[in-house]
VMD Tcl script that draws the C-alpha trace (Angstrom):
set ca {
  {42.37 -22.28 11.58}
  {39.02 -24.06 11.71}
  {35.94 -21.99 10.91}
  {33.99 -20.80 13.92}
  {30.51 -22.11 14.64}
  {27.55 -19.86 13.91}
  {26.91 -19.29 17.60}
  {30.52 -18.32 18.27}
  {30.65 -16.06 15.20}
  {27.45 -14.24 16.14}
  {28.80 -13.64 19.63}
  {32.06 -12.24 18.30}
  {30.23 -10.02 15.78}
  {27.98 -8.76 18.55}
  {31.03 -7.96 20.64}
  {32.62 -6.01 17.79}
  {29.41 -4.12 17.02}
  {29.18 -3.17 20.69}
  {32.52 -1.43 20.35}
  {34.74 -4.15 21.78}
  {33.59 -3.72 25.37}
  {31.05 -5.42 27.57}
  {29.22 -3.44 30.23}
  {28.49 -4.74 33.72}
  {24.77 -4.59 32.88}
  {25.27 -6.99 29.99}
  {27.67 -9.28 31.79}
  {26.77 -12.93 32.02}
  {25.59 -14.18 35.42}
  {27.70 -17.31 35.31}
  {26.63 -18.49 38.76}
  {22.95 -18.42 37.74}
  {23.77 -20.22 34.50}
  {25.71 -22.93 36.34}
  {22.89 -23.43 38.86}
  {20.30 -23.64 36.07}
  {22.27 -26.13 33.99}
  {23.61 -28.14 36.91}
  {27.09 -28.11 35.42}
  {30.23 -26.02 35.00}
  {32.13 -26.20 31.72}
  {35.91 -25.92 31.87}
  {37.89 -25.06 28.75}
  {41.25 -26.81 28.52}
  {44.18 -27.22 26.15}
  {45.16 -30.50 24.53}
  {48.94 -30.02 24.31}
  {50.06 -27.41 26.87}
  {51.90 -29.89 29.10}
  {52.20 -29.78 32.05}
  {49.78 -26.89 32.63}
  {46.79 -28.19 30.69}
  {46.80 -31.23 28.44}
  {45.10 -34.53 27.72}
  {46.16 -38.10 28.44}
  {43.96 -41.02 27.47}
  {41.04 -38.69 26.83}
  {41.30 -37.09 30.28}
  {42.26 -33.41 30.83}
  {44.97 -32.97 33.44}
  {47.72 -30.63 34.54}
  {48.67 -27.83 36.92}
  {45.83 -25.54 35.77}
  {43.28 -28.33 35.69}
  {43.99 -29.11 39.35}
  {43.44 -25.44 40.20}
  {40.21 -25.18 38.23}
  {38.91 -28.39 39.77}
  {39.42 -26.65 43.13}
  {37.29 -23.77 41.84}
  {34.62 -26.27 40.78}
  {34.69 -27.82 44.26}
  {34.30 -24.37 45.78}
  {31.26 -23.79 43.57}
  {29.74 -27.04 44.82}
  {30.06 -25.81 48.39}
  {28.99 -22.21 47.74}
  {25.97 -23.22 45.69}
  {25.15 -26.22 47.90}
  {25.25 -28.43 44.81}
  {27.38 -31.46 45.76}
  {26.36 -33.22 42.55}
  {27.32 -30.31 40.28}
  {28.62 -31.83 37.06}
  {32.02 -30.79 35.70}
  {32.40 -30.92 31.93}
  {35.53 -30.21 29.89}
  {35.74 -28.67 26.42}
  {38.94 -28.48 24.37}
  {39.90 -25.03 23.08}
  {42.84 -23.64 21.11}
  {44.71 -20.36 21.17}
  {42.42 -19.13 18.40}
  {39.08 -20.36 19.79}
  {39.42 -19.82 23.55}
  {38.11 -16.23 23.67}
  {35.33 -16.76 21.08}
  {34.18 -19.84 23.02}
  {34.06 -17.74 26.20}
  {32.17 -14.92 24.50}
  {29.67 -17.42 23.11}
  {29.06 -18.89 26.57}
  {30.30 -22.32 25.53}
  {32.77 -22.46 28.44}
  {32.46 -20.98 31.93}
  {36.17 -20.74 32.64}
  {39.32 -21.52 30.70}
  {42.14 -23.36 32.39}
  {45.06 -23.38 30.01}
  {48.12 -21.31 29.26}
  {46.38 -18.00 28.63}
  {48.41 -14.90 29.38}
  {46.57 -12.31 31.43}
  {47.00 -9.17 29.32}
  {45.49 -5.69 29.44}
  {44.30 -6.16 25.87}
  {42.47 -9.40 26.66}
  {40.94 -7.80 29.74}
  {38.81 -5.75 27.33}
  {36.99 -8.96 26.44}
  {37.29 -11.29 29.44}
  {38.06 -11.34 33.16}
  {41.03 -13.06 34.75}
  {41.37 -14.54 38.21}
  {44.32 -13.92 40.46}
  {47.29 -15.14 38.44}
  {48.29 -18.73 39.21}
  {51.52 -19.04 37.23}
  {54.23 -16.89 35.65}
  {56.08 -18.07 32.57}
  {59.12 -16.81 30.69}
  {59.09 -16.72 26.89}
  {62.16 -18.30 25.26}
  {62.75 -20.57 22.26}
  {63.20 -24.26 21.55}
  {65.68 -25.39 18.91}
  {67.36 -28.62 17.92}
  {70.22 -29.53 20.25}
  {72.59 -29.68 17.28}
  {71.68 -26.17 16.10}
  {74.16 -23.31 16.70}
  {71.39 -20.93 17.78}
  {71.59 -19.07 21.09}
  {69.32 -16.06 20.59}
  {67.07 -14.38 18.02}
  {70.04 -12.69 16.38}
  {71.22 -16.10 15.18}
  {67.98 -16.70 13.28}
  {68.49 -14.22 10.44}
  {66.93 -15.62 7.28}
  {65.35 -18.55 9.13}
  {61.76 -19.65 9.69}
  {60.58 -19.12 13.27}
  {57.42 -20.79 14.56}
  {54.84 -19.84 17.10}
  {51.20 -20.75 17.67}
  {48.21 -18.92 16.18}
  {46.57 -16.48 18.57}
  {49.36 -16.34 21.16}
  {51.25 -13.37 22.60}
  {54.61 -14.89 21.61}
  {54.14 -13.76 18.01}
  {54.72 -10.12 18.91}
  {57.95 -10.96 20.71}
  {59.33 -12.67 17.61}
  {58.52 -9.59 15.55}
  {59.78 -7.13 18.14}
  {62.95 -9.14 18.63}
  {63.56 -9.39 14.90}
  {63.22 -5.62 14.53}
  {65.49 -5.02 17.51}
  {68.14 -7.37 16.17}
  {67.68 -5.91 12.65}
  {67.18 -9.35 11.18}
  {64.62 -10.87 8.86}
  {62.79 -14.04 9.83}
  {59.92 -15.88 8.22}
  {57.06 -16.27 10.66}
  {55.23 -19.59 10.47}
  {52.26 -20.59 12.63}
  {51.07 -23.87 14.10}
  {47.40 -24.46 14.81}
  {48.38 -25.55 18.33}
  {51.58 -25.96 20.34}
  {52.15 -29.54 19.23}
  {51.94 -28.43 15.59}
  {54.40 -25.57 16.17}
  {56.86 -27.90 17.89}
  {56.53 -30.39 15.03}
  {57.77 -27.68 12.67}
  {61.08 -27.58 14.54}
  {61.27 -31.36 14.79}
  {60.75 -31.72 11.02}
  {63.09 -28.88 10.08}
  {60.35 -26.61 8.72}
  {61.29 -24.03 11.37}
  {64.60 -23.29 13.06}
  {63.02 -22.32 16.37}
  {59.72 -22.29 18.26}
  {59.20 -19.23 20.44}
  {56.83 -19.92 23.31}
  {56.40 -20.07 27.09}
  {59.23 -22.03 28.68}
  {56.93 -24.41 30.55}
  {55.17 -25.36 27.32}
  {58.49 -25.89 25.54}
  {59.75 -28.08 28.40}
  {56.60 -30.19 28.30}
  {56.75 -30.71 24.54}
  {60.42 -31.65 24.65}
  {59.84 -34.09 27.50}
  {57.14 -36.01 25.67}
  {58.91 -36.04 22.30}
  {60.37 -39.32 21.06}
  {63.92 -38.03 21.59}
  {64.03 -35.29 24.25}
  {67.82 -35.12 23.99}
  {67.45 -33.76 20.45}
  {66.11 -30.40 21.65}
  {67.11 -27.57 23.95}
  {65.65 -24.31 25.27}
  {67.85 -21.30 24.55}
  {67.92 -17.55 24.32}
  {67.16 -14.65 26.64}
  {63.82 -14.18 28.37}
  {61.77 -12.30 25.77}
  {58.90 -11.70 28.17}
  {57.62 -12.64 31.62}
  {53.90 -13.38 31.50}
  {51.24 -14.27 34.10}
  {48.59 -16.94 33.57}
  {45.14 -16.51 35.07}
  {41.88 -18.43 34.85}
  {39.97 -16.78 32.02}
  {36.40 -15.87 33.05}
  {33.39 -14.09 31.53}
  {33.80 -10.32 31.36}
  {32.18 -8.27 34.11}
  {31.06 -11.21 36.26}
  {32.31 -9.98 39.64}
  {30.64 -12.78 41.64}
  {32.29 -15.55 39.69}
  {35.67 -13.79 39.68}
  {35.47 -13.37 43.47}
  {35.11 -17.14 43.90}
  {38.01 -17.90 41.54}
  {40.17 -15.25 43.21}
  {39.43 -16.68 46.65}
  {40.50 -20.15 45.56}
  {43.69 -19.11 43.74}
  {44.82 -16.61 46.37}
  {44.13 -19.19 49.08}
  {46.27 -21.75 47.27}
  {49.17 -19.32 47.13}
  {48.85 -18.56 50.84}
  {48.39 -22.11 52.15}
  {51.22 -23.66 50.16}
  {49.09 -25.64 47.69}
  {50.76 -23.90 44.75}
  {54.15 -25.12 45.97}
  {52.72 -28.63 46.18}
  {51.30 -28.38 42.66}
  {54.58 -27.04 41.31}
  {56.45 -29.99 42.78}
  {53.83 -32.39 41.38}
  {53.94 -31.08 37.79}
  {57.42 -29.64 37.33}
  {59.68 -31.56 39.73}
  {58.18 -35.07 39.64}
  {57.44 -37.70 36.97}
  {54.24 -36.85 35.08}
  {51.96 -38.73 32.67}
  {51.96 -40.08 30.07}
  {55.62 -41.16 30.05}
  {56.53 -40.48 33.70}
  {59.21 -37.99 32.69}
  {60.41 -35.42 35.22}
  {60.75 -31.94 33.69}
  {63.16 -30.94 36.48}
  {62.22 -27.31 35.90}
  {63.14 -25.09 38.89}
  {60.89 -22.15 39.77}
  {61.78 -19.14 37.65}
  {62.41 -15.71 39.11}
  {59.09 -14.61 37.59}
  {57.22 -17.41 39.37}
  {58.91 -16.58 42.69}
  {57.96 -12.92 42.32}
  {54.30 -13.82 41.76}
  {54.41 -16.23 44.70}
  {55.65 -13.43 46.95}
  {52.88 -11.08 45.86}
  {49.85 -12.77 44.18}
  {47.83 -10.40 42.00}
  {45.54 -10.27 38.96}
  {47.54 -7.69 37.00}
  {47.85 -8.20 33.26}
  {50.80 -7.34 31.07}
  {50.56 -4.53 28.52}
}
mol new
graphics top color blue
foreach p $ca { graphics top sphere $p radius 0.5 }
foreach p [lrange $ca 0 end-1] q [lrange $ca 1 end] { graphics top cylinder $p $q radius 0.2 }
display resetview
């Protein structure tokens, strides 16, 4: 993992010294900051296709479309039609420190809304629900975690999937070697190169990585659903005004059918950079969230 910048490190240390919580009184007024700077900074992921990724230097994806809608809402609410939108790449390890340091105003990636993370940041109404499974080589005889005894299993630094590998291994009474990629592309490369037998991660991320690999037919997604997890826009802790705007946008998109349109665009149609269709039907977890949008985090 890359070393954190001095500004990020000081922010994290301050957070720890404060006891790991951030009071409403000390919460950042993101709206005032955005108005003062004339810009909103969106954190994004470089290889979380098709939710948040980069093609030709341009961030795009399901979450980016949603966050751009939030940015447009800010332009109207603040009466700033020329409000600048900037993008900053983050990783699983740096996303929360970058938020705490004030280097991003919202994060639009594949961040699970969890009760633990809610101690440090806010989340909007959830905009997606994923199911954690595992990617393996198509030729491998693996079907679930129990088949991975004695094998190396990959996941990405700073993600919730790590605990499901460990919990699953204990439940199956097997021993696996946990290996960690610096990002999702790195974790997937471990399976492709044979350094790991499986990559445990959100199914949408696995599908995206397989689709853009040089030989998609060489991989498959297998195993039971280890967890169902909601994604929300990550926001500064305690900033009720900013969260209200994000909630209004996301909830509105669920109600007016825009989420269905986005799902069709990113999961059921050809997408950049190779115009491959993931052909990934809505999961039961996604349908459940669609029926009852909320901002609840998992424990």
